Phi, psi and omega in degrees: 000131182293142175266129186255142181269324189245347182255137175216148181102205004295147177234153182288126178250142182289350178227346185244010181070219177278113190250124175269111184278144178226122176277131175253349179224157177293173183308122173058033165278103193207154176274345184241160169232066188301138183296335185259000191303128181278346182280323181144178181284144172271112184289328178210114179290146181226157175228018182269126175271127174201177181275078183299321173235132184299134179305317182297324179292318180295309183292325178295316179293321179296319179295319178295318181298309184293335177291340182247002187251134181236010181273194184273132171224125178262327177214147163267119189245119177276111190195208169113237197267359181197199181270114187304319187288353177287342175282116186291349178265014184308308183299317179296320180296315179300312183296320181288325175298316182291330178287324187269332187232166184261355183283142173293148183253127175246149178230129173259134180216147177277358173082358184298334181262004186291348177287345181273119181299331177294319178295318180299318179295315181298317178297331183293346178285343183283166176271324180226134174233131181242086177274154180258147170217093186264358179199162178230000174239148186299320182298313181288322176306314181290332178285319187269324184256341178046064188281168170304143186298139179093351179284128185247130183292327178299321180290325177295317180298317176296318179298322178295321177296316180294326175293316180303326183289336181254348187271126182263353181271203182262131182240114174257119178268117181263133176240108180261121187255137179241130185302127176080001181245305183230023185250014179289156180300319180298316180291321178298321177297318179295318177297319178299316178299318179295319181296321177298320178293319181289319177066056175287171175292324176201163176248130178248117177270131179228167173215179181294115177232008172222156179303128183262187184286330187233140184295338181285354179280097183252142181284156172281149174284161181306319180291330177288322176295322178294322176297315179298319178299318181296325178290309184293333180293344176288341186249345182211139184284345185235091180233130176219153175268127181289142175224158183291135172219152185229141175241145178290134176248128178307133186292120175286160181264100175273123185282347180204164176297327179300318178295319178296318179297318179300317179294317180300312182292327179296323179285313186293333180293342177274327183199144173298145183221152172276169176301319181294323174303315183293318178303313182294320183288326183261345184072019184268169179291141183302313184290327176298314180291319179301315179291323180293320178298318178298318179298316181292329174295315180298330179271006179061029176264343174226150172231151183265136176229130182259137176210126179054037178081358179258147177259116177254153179238134182223165177276125180301148183299334182280348183279000000 
């Protein structure tokens, strides 16, 4: 089985079903250093758009993958290890994927580039766009997202509204809440006002559910998430709190344990995962994956991190 550099999954997504992830930029090429980021710390924020990964390399790998894959895919999702919109070929990549394949294209973005009219036009080629709005005041924005210097949240909110006006697809506005940072009633009211102005199809409230970059990133409790939902629901008719859901993925045929390990490590390097996450993503037997994870821990290739009573596995920084 071929090892892929830019393609990962499919993995279960709480809003996109079985999502085939595609990286458009290298690890942590990003405008933000979000306190909650599950991928890792951004050592140096950037705001330069360029072809970080060649369009031909991405599309070639995607074509090879889909030529050999027979399982379930609900969306091809441009996301992954950094900020997708920093790849200046974003629009061309979206259009060529839609020309060559039948899967709908989704794009995840932290919204920092939405102030650029070229980015708004490129994003409009997608079927689904999931922009983030984790704050509505500059002070809280800088605490939770730690953006590149000079990025203004007021301008981002205006950019999101202007994007909504030209976008014919589905727009899910994600609000990721961190306890004690952006979850105050006052900030939630401001986010609600901004969301009403932006007018997405729905608002998705999320919280920290995987180990983040910084220890101060704490998840909201269920009752706190419900409070946030009640506040935002005053401003938009379609607000929901995301929860984990899993879909069965047809089991791929791994010809060896080495191939299974390669696939497992390729997925986990993007995000920490539970044993059940891995089972769903690979289509493998639960006990097989459980034993394999233990083996990889003993070999110091994986480490366990606990959050909210769940055991997540990640690649140690030294590996």
